[in-house]
N, C-alpha and C positions, 0 to 999 in steps of 0.2 A: 552341494556345498563342498568347497575346496578345503583341503587341509590348511590350517592356519600357518602363516609364514614362520612365526616363531617356533611353532611345534615342529615344522619341517626342518628348521635350522638345528633344533635340539636332536632330532633323529639323525641328521647328517653327522653331527658331532659325535653322537654315540656310535655310529657306524665306523667312523674314523678311529675312535678309541678302541674298537673291537668288542664284539659281543661275548659275554661269558657263556660258554657252552656248559649247560647244567648236566647233560647226560653223562652218567658215570663219575661225576665229580663228587668228592666228599662234601656234604652240606656245610660243614664248618669252614672248609677252605673256600667254598663258593661264597659263603657269607662274608668272609674277610675280603675277598676280591671285590665283591659288589660294594661293600662299605667303603673301601679305599677309593674306588672309582667315583662313588657318589661324593665323598668328602673333598676330592680334588676339584670338583666343580665350583666350590666356594660360593654357594648360593647366598645371597644377601639375607642377613638376619635383621629383623626389625628391632628398634630400641623400645624397650618397655621399662617400667619403673623398677621392677624387681624380678629376679629369677632365683629360685631356691631349689636346691637338690635335697630331697629327703627320701626316706623309705619307711614303709610300714610292714608289719608282720602279716604276710599273706598265708594262703593255705599250706604252702610248702617252703616257708622262709620269707626273707625280706623281698619286697617288691619296690623297686626304685620309682620315684615320681619326680617330675620337674614342674614346678609351679611358676607360671608366668602371671605377674600382677600388673595391670595397666596403669595404676596410679596409686595415690595415697589414701583413698577413701576406704571405707569398710563395707562389708556385705555386698561384694560384687557377685553378679550371677556367675555360675561356675560351669565350664565346659570340660568334661572328662574326655580326653582324646586318646584313641587307640590307633597306633600307627599301622601302616600297611607293610607289605613285604612278604606276602604269602605265608604268614605265621612263622617264617624262617629267617628273614633278613631284617636289618635295620635296628636302630635303638633310639634313645632319647636324643643323642647328638645329631643324628641324621635328620630328625624332624624339628630341629631348632628353627629353621626358616619358616616352615608352615605354621608351627604353633605360635611363634612370636608374632608373625603377621596376623594370625587369627586373633590373638589377644589384643593387638593394637587396633585392628579394624573393628572388632565387635565390642571393645571396651568391656570385655568379660575376663574373669580369671580363667586361665587355661591350665589344666592339670594333665600333663602328658604321662602316660602309664607305661612303664617298662615291663610288660608281661613276659612270662616265660616263653621261649621259642622252641619250635620243633627243629629237628627230630629228637633232640635231647628230651624234650617235654612234649609229648604228643597230646592230641585231643583227649580229655577236655581241659588240659592245664591252662591254656590261654583264656578260655571263657570263664574258668573258675577265678583266675586272677582279675579279669575285668569286673566280674560281679563283686569280688572282694573290694576292689578299688572304689566302686560306687558306694558301697556300704561304709567304707572308711570315710569317704568324703561327707556322707550324710551325718556323720558323728563328729568329725574332727576338722572339717575345712573352715569352720568359723574361727578356729585358732589362727588361721593364716589370712583372714580378711575376706573370706568367701561366704556366700549365703547358702547354708545347708538346705534351705527350703526351695532353692532355685537351681536345680541341677539339670544340665543338658549332657547328652552323650554325643560324641562325634567320632568318626573314624573314616579312613579311606581304604578301599580295596579289602584286604583281609581284616583291617581294623573296622571297616564298615560292617563286615560280617559280625565281628565281636560286639559292636554296638547293637545291631539288630537282635542278635541272640540274647544279649544281656537284657534288653527290653522285655523279651519273652520271659526270661527267668525272673526278672523283678516282678512282673505281673503275677507269675504263678508261685513265687516263693517268698512272698511277704514284703515286697518293696525294698527300698523306699520308692516313693513316687518320683517320676522324672517329668520335668517340664516339657522337654522335647528332645528329638534325636535328629542328627544330621548324618546321612549316609552318603558318602562320597564315592562314586563308582563302586558300589559294594559287591562283594561276592555273596550271592543269596542262594546258590544251588550248586550241587556238584555239576561237573561238565556235562552239558547236553549238546552233542556235536551238531544237532540239526538247527540250533539257534542261528539265525542269519548273521548276527554280529560276530559270532565265533568263527563262522565260515569265511566271512568277508575280510576279517582283520586278524587272521590266524598268525600272520607273520609280517614283520616290517613296521609295526606301529607300537614299539616299546614293549608292551606285554604280548607274549606269544602263547599260542595254544600248547606248545611243547612245555613252556614254563608252568602253565596252569596244571597240567598233569603232574609235573615234577613236584610242585608245591603240595598238591593233594597227597601224593605218595609220602611226603615227609610228615604231613600233619596227622593223617588218619592211622589208626592202629590196624584196622581191617576194613574190607569193603562193606561190611554190614553197617558201618557208621555213616555211609554216604547219604542215607535217608533220615538220619537223626535230625530233629528240628533244631538242635544246638549246632549242627553242621550246616544244614540247608534250611534256613527259616521259611522258605516258600513251602516246605513240606509240613510245617506246623499244622496240626489239626484245627487249631483255633487262632485266628489272627485278629480277633476283636479286642477292644479294650486296651489298645496300645497308645503310647503318647503321640502327640502331634509329630509328624515326620517330614523332613525335607530330604528328598533324594536328588543327588547330583549325578548327571550322566554326561559322557563325552561321545561325540559322534563316531570317532575313529578308534573305538575301544571294543575288544572282544567281549567285555563284560557289560556293554551297553544294555543288552536285552535283559540281563540279570536285574539291573536297577529298575528298568521300565516295568518288568513283570511284577516285581515286589511292590512298587508303588501302586500299580493297578489292583493287586490283591488286597492291599491295605485299604484302599478306597472302597472296594466291594464289601469289606467287613465293617464299614462305617467309621473308619478312622479319618482324622484330619490329615491330609497329605498334600504336599506340593512337590512337583517335579520341575527341576531346573535342568535344562538340556543345553549343552554347548556343542553345537554340531561340528565345529571345525577343530575340536580339541582331541587329544590323545589320552589314553590311560596314564595317570600319574601327573597330569599337568599342574595340579594344585601344589605340588611339592617344589615348584620352581618360580617363586615370586621374584620379579625383576628380570628373569630370563625369558619367561613367557608372559607377555603383557596382560593377556586375558585372565591370568590368575588373580590380578588385582580386582578385576570386575567381578569374578566369582566370589572372592572374599567379601566384597561389598554386598553382593546379592545375598549371601549367607547371613551376613550381619544384619541386613535389613529384615530378613525373615525372623531372626532371633528377637530383634527389637519389637517387631509387630506382635510376636507371640507374647513377649513380656508385657507389653501394653495391654493386650487382651486379657492376660492372666491377672494383672493388677486390677483391671476394671471388674473382673469377675469376683475377685476377693473383696474389693471395696463394696460391691453390691451385696 
């Protein structure tokens, strides 16, 4: 399978713009540089009925949320979205394109969560905030037109890690119940150099192996955390009893094998799992609707899975 033409054009544009060298760079400065570069791309934002910026009181202060509402109805299914960026980069503004398009395509309310970033706030700050956001939604999202009994979680890359970890914590720490989770090219394990995808796509395809090591160094307090299930969900001693899961992977992605492995482990433990693989895509392609055409296809595929799950869930409840 060849690299998608739009993905190649994106990589070429990024090469012309210049790669941010993370080695030895202050993480805060690197964050500002990456954010400015990303925002200059001016990726198209979808039109939705309402966008609200609010905050709630989290474990260590206010956590910002951006709520995207698709229409004027009440009781929309809710998708809590955790953004990527290696637990270090990006914010609610950077994920406006993806979250607004997801809201429009899925016809669900999307709640983008501004969790605390490393290295100022190392593990487990981000996962504590993610857990708190789900629990806040289960109690308060009805005030904004969402259905507190129909909660999905979604996230890409490091955000996919947070969604997967939060599902484990919700199962083990008293809920609430989650209707389903969407893990988009998720981080599910600490770096395993022997994984074929990490070897094959270590450089030149958006996310690099060098960047992965750097992100982990910013996020973790010490090496002992590498095997913690809240860091590497593939290491969880029990993966049974988790919500229905959609795993999205990209062919030219060093994290491809992370997603594939986690999907297989979830299946082996009796969970309902679907794997969507886009063989010609790169890591991060979902963040560029309008720039990379296959992003629209992936959004439709994700939305179809959500609708099918909602239909099955309703039939079960009616029965």
